[in-house]
N, C-alpha and C positions, 0 to 999 in steps of 0.2 A: 398640208399647210405651206403656203408659198413663203420662200425665204425673203426676209425684208432687209438683208444686208449683203455686202460683197466681201469676199476675202481679198487679201492683198494681191494674190495672183490674178484674180478676176478683174481687179482694178487695173492692173498692168495691161492686161489684154485689151480692155476697153480704151485705155489711153493710147496704146500703140495703134489702135484702129481709128483714132481721131475722135472718139466719143467722149467729149468733155462736157460735164454738167456745170451749171452755175453755182451749185451748192454741194458741199461735202461735209460730212462729219467723220473724222478719223477718231475712233474710240478704242481704248484698250490699254494693256500694260506693256506691250512690246514697242518701246520707244525707238529702237534701232530701225526696225522695218518702217515705222511711221515716218521717221526722218527721211528715210530713203524714198518713200512714197511722195513726200513733200517735194524733194529734189526733182523727182521725175515729173510731177505735176507742174512745177515751175518751168522745167524745160519744155514741156508740151504746150503750156499756156502762153509763155512769154518768148521762148526761144532766146535769141541774143539781142533782139531789137529793143533798145531802151528799157531793158529789164529793171534797172535800178529805179527808174521813174514810175514803174507800174507795179512794183511789189511793195506791200506794206505789212508790217507785223504788229499785232496788238497783244498785250498781256492782260488777261482778264482782271487781275488784281489792280491794274493801273488804268483801266479804261472803262467807258460806258458804252451801252448799245448805240446811243446817239452818235458817238464818234465813229463807231464801226460803220453804221448805216450811211452816215454822211460821206465817208470815204468810198463805200460801195456804189454810191450814185455818181462818183466822179468819172469824167470822161477819160479814157486811156490817152496817153501821150505817145504818138508815133507808133502805135501798136493796136491791133484789134481788141485786145483784152487787158484787164488788170487782174492781179492776183492778190487777195487779202488773206492773211493767216491770223487766226485768233487762237492763241495758246491757252490751255486750261479753261475751256469754256464751261466746264462743270462748276467753276468758281463764280460764274456770273450770277447775279441775283435773279430770282424768278421773273421779275418785271422785265429785265433785259432779255431773258430767253423768250418771253412772250413777244417782245418787240421784234426779235429775230424771226420768230414764227410768222408774224404779220408780213415782214419783208419777204419771207420765203414763198409766200403765195404768188407774188409777182416780182421775182428778182430781176435785177439789171442784167440783161444778157451779155453785156460787155464786161461783167465782173465775175470772177470765179472766187467765191467766198468759202474758205476752208476753216472749220473749227476742229480743234483737237481736244480730247478729254480722256481722263481715265474711265469715267462712267457718268453719264448725265442721268439724273433722276427720271425713272420711267413714269413717274406721276405727272410729269410735264407733258400732258396729252397733246396740247396744241402744238408744241414744238415738235414732238416726235411725228405727229401726223403730217405736218407741213414738210418736214425734212424727208420723210419716206416718200411723199407724193411728188415733190418738186426737185429733190436732189438725190444724193446717194449716201448711205451709211456704210462705212467700211470698218470692219472689226479687225483689230490687231491684238490677237490673243498671244500669250506666252505659249510656245510650242510644248506639246507633251513629250515625255521622254522618248517615245518610239519615233517621234517626228524629227528630232534634232540630227541624228546621223545622216538622214537623207538630205536635210537642209545643208549639212556640211559638204556632202558630195556635190550638190548643185552649186554651192558657193565656190567650191574648188574649181569648177569649170570656168567661172568668171575670171579666175587667175590663170587659166590655161594649165591647170594641174589635173592629174589623174589620181583619184583616191578610191581604192577598193572599199567595200562596205565594212570589212573588219577594221580597217585603218581609221575610217571616219568614226566608228564606234569607240575606238581607243582614244581618239582625240576628245570625244565627248566625255569619256570617263575621266580624262585628265583636267579638262577645262570647265565642263558643265554646260549649262544651257544659256549662258550669257552670249547672245549673238554678236554683240559688238566685240567682245573679247575673242570669240572664235574667228571673226573676220580679221582681226589684227594678227592672230596666230597664222592664219592662212596667208596673209600678205607677207609676213615675216618668212614663212617657208618658201614662198615664191621668189622672194629676194635672194634667198640662200641657194635654191636649186636652179632658178631660171625657169622660163616657160616650157611647157610641153613635157614635164617630168612626172613620173609616178611617185607619190608620197608613200614612203615605207614607215613601218613602226619604228625602225631604228632612227630615222630622221626625226620623228616626233619625240623620241626619248632624248635626243641631243638638243633639240631646239625649243620644245614646248614644255613650260613649267607645269607642275601638278598644282593647280590653283583652284580646283573645283570646290565650291561650297554647296552643302546640301540643306534642304529644308524638310520639315515634317511631311510636306506634301509629296516630296520625292519618296519618302519612306512608305507612305500609304499606297502610292502608285506602284512601287516595286513589290510590296506585299500583295496587292491585288493581282499582279501578274505572276505571283508565286515564284519570285526570284529570291530564293532563300539566302544565298551567300551575299547578294547585293543588299538585301534588306538588313542583314546583320551588320554589314559594313557601314551602312548609312546610320543605323542606330548607334553604333559605336562612336561615330564622328559627332552626332548630335549630342550625345550624353557628355562627351569630352568637352564640347563647346558650351556646356551649361544649359542645354535645353531641359525644361521641366518634364520629368517622367509622366506626371499626370496630364500634362498638355499632350504629350505623345499618345498616351492612352486614349484621351478624349477624341483625338482626330482619327485614330484607328477605329474607335467605336462608331464615330460618324460615318466612316467609309463602309463599315460592315452593315450599318443600318440602311445606307443608300443601296448597296448591292442587294440586300434582302428585299427592299421595296421594289427595285427594278425586276428582280427575278420573279417575285410574287405577281406583280402586275403583268409580266409577260405570260406567266402561267394562266392568268385569268383572261388573256386575250386582249389586254389593253394596248392601244396603239402608242407609238412614240409621241405623236402629237398630243395625246391625252396626258401622258406622263409629263411632257414639257410644260403644258398649261397648268396641270394640277400641282406640280411641285416647284414650278418656276426655275427649272434647271435649263441653262442654255443648251442649244442643240448639240454642240460639239462635246460638252461635258457629259451629256446623256449618252451619246454614242460611245464615249470612252467607258462609261459604266456598263453599257450593254455588252461591250467586248469583254470586260473584266468579269462580269457575273457568270460567264460561261465556265470560269475556272472553279466554281463552287456549286455544290448541290444545296438545295433548300435545307436539307438535314444538317449539312456542315455549317451553314450560316446560323441555323437555329441553335446549334450547340455552341457556336461562337459567343453568343450573348451570355451564356453561363460563364465561359472562360473570362470574358471581359469583366464581369461582375466580380469574379474571384480575384482577378489581378488588381482591380481597383481596391478591394479590401486589403489585399496583401501589401500593396504599395503604401497604404496608410498605417499598417500595423506590423508588417513582417520584419524579421531581422535580416532577411535576404536582401542583397543589393538590388536596386531598380533594374540594372542591366540584366541580371539573372532572371528576374521576374518577367521582364518584357521579352527577352529572348525565348523563354519558355512559352509565352503566349504566342509569339510569332511562329515558333516551331509547330505548335498545335494547329494554328490557323492554316499554315501552308502545306504541311505534310499529311 
């Protein structure tokens, strides 16, 4: 099945090669990388020539498609192109998305129109078809746990810093996966050390605060990778911060069910394309599940359902603390 979207790195490669499309949809949760992509696109589309006259930003809550399209048809001033940015396009009414879809069939080649959104309704068939055919859809997902340390190493190079893998992992453990915060930490380190230096763990201990926040999704990802100590640590933090034990259990159960489905489908010879279409799971999340299911046998996953049911009953009736019950469950699932 052909991929219908670009990643941020693929977009960068295209823009650096001068391949600029008249239509873009930047979609996803990772706002830091999305903002960086917008800055890069602005540089490639407008350069420095009369950029203030040829850049316009719209906020979907405050505008209509007619205003956007009127601006899109405007002739650039002292420049070959204009750049229009529409923020939060997922908040536009259906009729406005339909109007944008009609425009996308024959866009103004002198205008680069960029929409940003968390997620546009996939039921808007006309919009999606027009944007996939005549423009580019770029996905900005939150990075998975195993992707963040590598991103830190790559980002360190931007600041002319050398960072060994174990050091980037330690910074991730202290700060978390907030890329904006990680970038600020790296900039602070570079100011302290100067360019061309290697970042040590000692430097991080002195300069970087331990500000990481965890979510239940961090817990289930760690559990699925069979990282016992880390899973216990995240569970402890979540419970101390007031996370509901039954919510934690529900998301663990959901993860076990997904791993079971993927493993069973793989045993039956089902393709990744079939799984993605049948279950509606995005490609990258499916790949993550396919990597994690290797850590569990079908028999282990089958027994996990019994333990999940027992833990559910115990949380609702037992005198034991939720932490003891959930730690016991995690221990049984991982070991």
